[in-house]
FITOR-353793 format. One line per field, with one value per residue (C-alpha): x, y, z; residue in three letters; residue number from 0. Coordinates in nm, 2 decimals. Example, Ala and Ser with C-alpha at 12.3 -4.5 7.8 and 13.67 -1.06 7.14 Angstrom:
% FITOR-353793
u: (1.23|1.37)
v: (-0.45|-0.11)
w: (0.78|0.71)
rest: (ALA|SER)
nr: (0|1)
END
This chain:
% FITOR-353793
u: (27.90|27.65|27.59|27.17|27.12|26.78|26.78|26.37|26.46|26.71|26.53|26.30|26.34|26.57|26.28|26.10|26.35|26.37|26.02|25.99|26.26|26.23|25.88|26.10|26.41|26.20|26.02|26.14|26.24|25.96|26.03|25.88|25.52|25.29|25.24|25.55|25.54|25.47|25.08|25.27|25.30|25.04|24.82|24.70|24.98|24.89|25.21|25.49|25.89|26.06|26.44|26.56|26.97|27.19|27.56|27.87|28.18|28.45|28.70|28.95|28.86|28.68|28.49|28.22|27.99|27.65|27.43|27.03|26.79|26.50|26.14|25.79|25.48|25.14|24.85|24.64|24.61|24.71|25.06|25.05|25.28|25.59|25.57|25.66|26.03|26.25|26.58|26.89|27.12|27.39|27.77|27.95|27.63|27.66|27.43|27.62|27.35|26.94|26.71|26.31|26.06|25.72|25.60|25.22|25.09|25.23|25.59|25.57|25.71|25.58|25.79|26.07|26.20|26.36|26.53|26.25|26.02|26.28|26.18|26.51|26.36|26.57|26.53|26.47|26.45|26.23|26.57|26.87|26.97|27.17|27.12|27.28|27.08|26.84|26.60|26.53|26.14|26.00|25.67|25.61|25.18|25.03|24.63|24.60|24.66|24.87|25.17|25.59|25.82|26.21|26.44|26.87|27.07|27.49|27.55|27.91|27.99|28.26|28.33|28.18|28.14|27.88|27.79|27.45|27.16|26.94|26.69|26.51|26.20|26.02|25.73|25.31|25.13|25.50|25.62|25.95|26.04|26.45|26.67|27.07|27.34|27.68|27.96|28.31|28.59|28.98|29.17|29.37|29.00|28.87|28.48|28.28|27.91|27.66|27.38|27.03|26.76|26.89)
v: (-12.97|-12.67|-12.79|-12.79|-12.77|-12.77|-12.60|-12.64|-12.93|-12.81|-12.53|-12.66|-12.94|-12.64|-12.44|-12.75|-12.74|-12.37|-12.36|-12.63|-12.55|-12.18|-12.23|-12.39|-12.16|-11.86|-12.03|-11.79|-12.06|-12.01|-11.81|-11.95|-12.10|-12.11|-12.48|-12.55|-12.40|-12.73|-12.73|-12.72|-12.40|-12.19|-12.25|-11.96|-11.73|-11.43|-11.47|-11.74|-11.63|-11.87|-11.72|-11.50|-11.47|-11.32|-11.32|-11.09|-11.01|-10.89|-10.70|-10.62|-10.38|-10.14|-10.22|-10.51|-10.61|-10.75|-10.92|-10.99|-11.15|-11.21|-11.38|-11.35|-11.52|-11.29|-11.45|-11.24|-10.86|-10.89|-10.89|-10.62|-10.44|-10.67|-10.57|-10.19|-10.22|-9.98|-9.96|-9.71|-9.55|-9.29|-9.16|-9.45|-9.71|-9.76|-9.91|-10.08|-10.23|-10.29|-10.55|-10.56|-10.90|-11.00|-11.35|-11.41|-11.72|-11.97|-11.79|-11.59|-11.22|-10.98|-10.68|-10.63|-10.28|-10.00|-9.73|-9.50|-9.72|-9.59|-9.35|-9.15|-8.99|-8.79|-9.00|-8.72|-8.77|-8.51|-8.37|-8.35|-8.02|-8.22|-8.62|-8.76|-9.05|-9.12|-9.39|-9.59|-9.74|-9.89|-10.08|-10.39|-10.45|-10.65|-10.74|-11.08|-11.31|-11.49|-11.30|-11.33|-11.01|-11.09|-10.82|-10.83|-10.54|-10.52|-10.25|-10.17|-10.02|-9.84|-9.82|-10.11|-10.20|-10.52|-10.76|-10.76|-10.92|-11.23|-11.36|-11.67|-11.55|-11.24|-11.16|-11.35|-11.52|-11.52|-11.93|-11.95|-12.20|-12.11|-11.80|-11.85|-11.67|-11.68|-11.48|-11.47|-11.32|-11.24|-11.58|-11.41|-11.26|-11.36|-11.44|-11.45|-11.53|-11.72|-11.98|-11.92|-12.20|-12.26)
w: (-4.95|-4.74|-4.43|-4.29|-3.92|-3.77|-3.44|-3.36|-3.13|-2.95|-2.89|-2.75|-2.51|-2.41|-2.36|-2.19|-1.91|-1.88|-1.81|-1.59|-1.39|-1.34|-1.06|-0.85|-0.87|-0.80|-0.48|-0.21|0.11|0.38|0.70|1.00|0.88|1.16|1.16|1.26|1.67|1.86|2.01|2.36|2.28|2.13|2.48|2.66|2.45|2.23|2.05|2.05|2.01|1.70|1.74|1.97|1.91|2.05|2.05|2.21|2.09|2.33|2.12|2.45|2.69|2.62|2.30|2.23|1.90|2.01|1.67|1.75|1.53|1.66|1.55|1.70|1.60|1.67|1.75|1.77|1.88|2.27|2.10|1.82|2.03|2.04|1.61|1.72|1.80|1.94|1.96|2.14|2.05|2.10|2.07|2.19|2.13|1.78|1.56|1.26|1.04|1.11|0.92|0.91|0.80|0.84|0.68|0.68|0.84|0.56|0.60|0.27|0.33|0.31|0.39|0.40|0.66|0.42|0.51|0.45|0.72|0.98|1.24|1.44|1.76|2.07|2.34|2.56|2.96|3.06|3.32|3.07|2.93|2.68|2.57|2.27|2.33|2.04|1.91|1.57|1.57|1.25|1.30|1.14|1.24|0.98|1.02|0.94|1.25|1.34|1.19|1.22|1.21|1.23|1.25|1.30|1.51|1.53|1.78|1.86|2.16|2.34|2.71|2.81|3.14|3.13|2.89|2.74|2.97|2.76|2.93|2.71|2.75|2.70|2.91|3.02|2.79|2.54|2.44|2.34|2.09|2.07|2.26|2.21|2.38|2.25|2.43|2.23|2.41|2.35|2.52|2.79|2.89|3.23|3.17|3.46|3.46|3.67|3.57|3.68|3.68|3.41)
rest: (UNK|UNK|UNK|UNK|UNK|UNK|UNK|UNK|UNK|UNK|UNK|UNK|UNK|UNK|UNK|UNK|UNK|UNK|UNK|UNK|UNK|UNK|UNK|UNK|UNK|UNK|UNK|UNK|UNK|UNK|UNK|UNK|UNK|UNK|UNK|UNK|UNK|UNK|UNK|UNK|UNK|UNK|UNK|UNK|UNK|UNK|UNK|UNK|UNK|UNK|UNK|UNK|UNK|UNK|UNK|UNK|UNK|UNK|UNK|UNK|UNK|UNK|UNK|UNK|UNK|UNK|UNK|UNK|UNK|UNK|UNK|UNK|UNK|UNK|UNK|UNK|UNK|UNK|UNK|UNK|UNK|UNK|UNK|UNK|UNK|UNK|UNK|UNK|UNK|UNK|UNK|UNK|UNK|UNK|UNK|UNK|UNK|UNK|UNK|UNK|UNK|UNK|UNK|UNK|UNK|UNK|UNK|UNK|UNK|UNK|UNK|UNK|UNK|UNK|UNK|UNK|UNK|UNK|UNK|UNK|UNK|UNK|UNK|UNK|UNK|UNK|UNK|UNK|UNK|UNK|UNK|UNK|UNK|UNK|UNK|UNK|UNK|UNK|UNK|UNK|UNK|UNK|UNK|UNK|UNK|UNK|UNK|UNK|UNK|UNK|UNK|UNK|UNK|UNK|UNK|UNK|UNK|UNK|UNK|UNK|UNK|UNK|UNK|UNK|UNK|UNK|UNK|UNK|UNK|UNK|UNK|UNK|UNK|UNK|UNK|UNK|UNK|UNK|UNK|UNK|UNK|UNK|UNK|UNK|UNK|UNK|UNK|UNK|UNK|UNK|UNK|UNK|UNK|UNK|UNK|UNK|UNK|UNK)
nr: (0|1|2|3|4|5|6|7|8|9|10|11|12|13|14|15|16|17|18|19|20|21|22|23|24|25|26|27|28|29|30|31|32|33|34|35|36|37|38|39|40|41|42|43|44|45|46|47|48|49|50|51|52|53|54|55|56|57|58|59|60|61|62|63|64|65|66|67|68|69|70|71|72|73|74|75|76|77|78|79|80|81|82|83|84|85|86|87|88|89|90|91|92|93|94|95|96|97|98|99|100|101|102|103|104|105|106|107|108|109|110|111|112|113|114|115|116|117|118|119|120|121|122|123|124|125|126|127|128|129|130|131|132|133|134|135|136|137|138|139|140|141|142|143|144|145|146|147|148|149|150|151|152|153|154|155|156|157|158|159|160|161|162|163|164|165|166|167|168|169|170|171|172|173|174|175|176|177|178|179|180|181|182|183|184|185|186|187|188|189|190|191|192|193|194|195|196|197)
END
């Protein structure tokens, strides 16, 4: 007995399912669309901080780790300087990871930061004979407003004398949509803090 199978109908069904599902799976999640900014935050603002997340973990008495994620929507040319990012480091303050992205007004990805886009400069103060202070710098400016830049950095620091500072605002004519600070310490650590105007 000879069996004969017709694969064409099954192939056609598979192709149709694949063809219609592919655009959905290929779509990228929109990040920080400008249309999501509340109207009251746009008034008299040159930029809006979408997220300002700081997480600090005290690993022991003298060592700590800081994670920061900062996203800001730049509404006009007056706020372009917020797309230029400088992060300092030295022998005691090490940058463990650094990422950056930019998005258009709709939240579609424009640029993903690459290593070749990051400049590394000496942070010479003009007075010291020798300094190991350095700066990593990158520029995510975009000519079409509004646009959003986001960067994430993780820093480890030895010899900490104090925890990182935190302000829920960035300056004049800048609105803030979300800002938070999270501190994690060992169980026997005596954490002292003061809330002011919160």
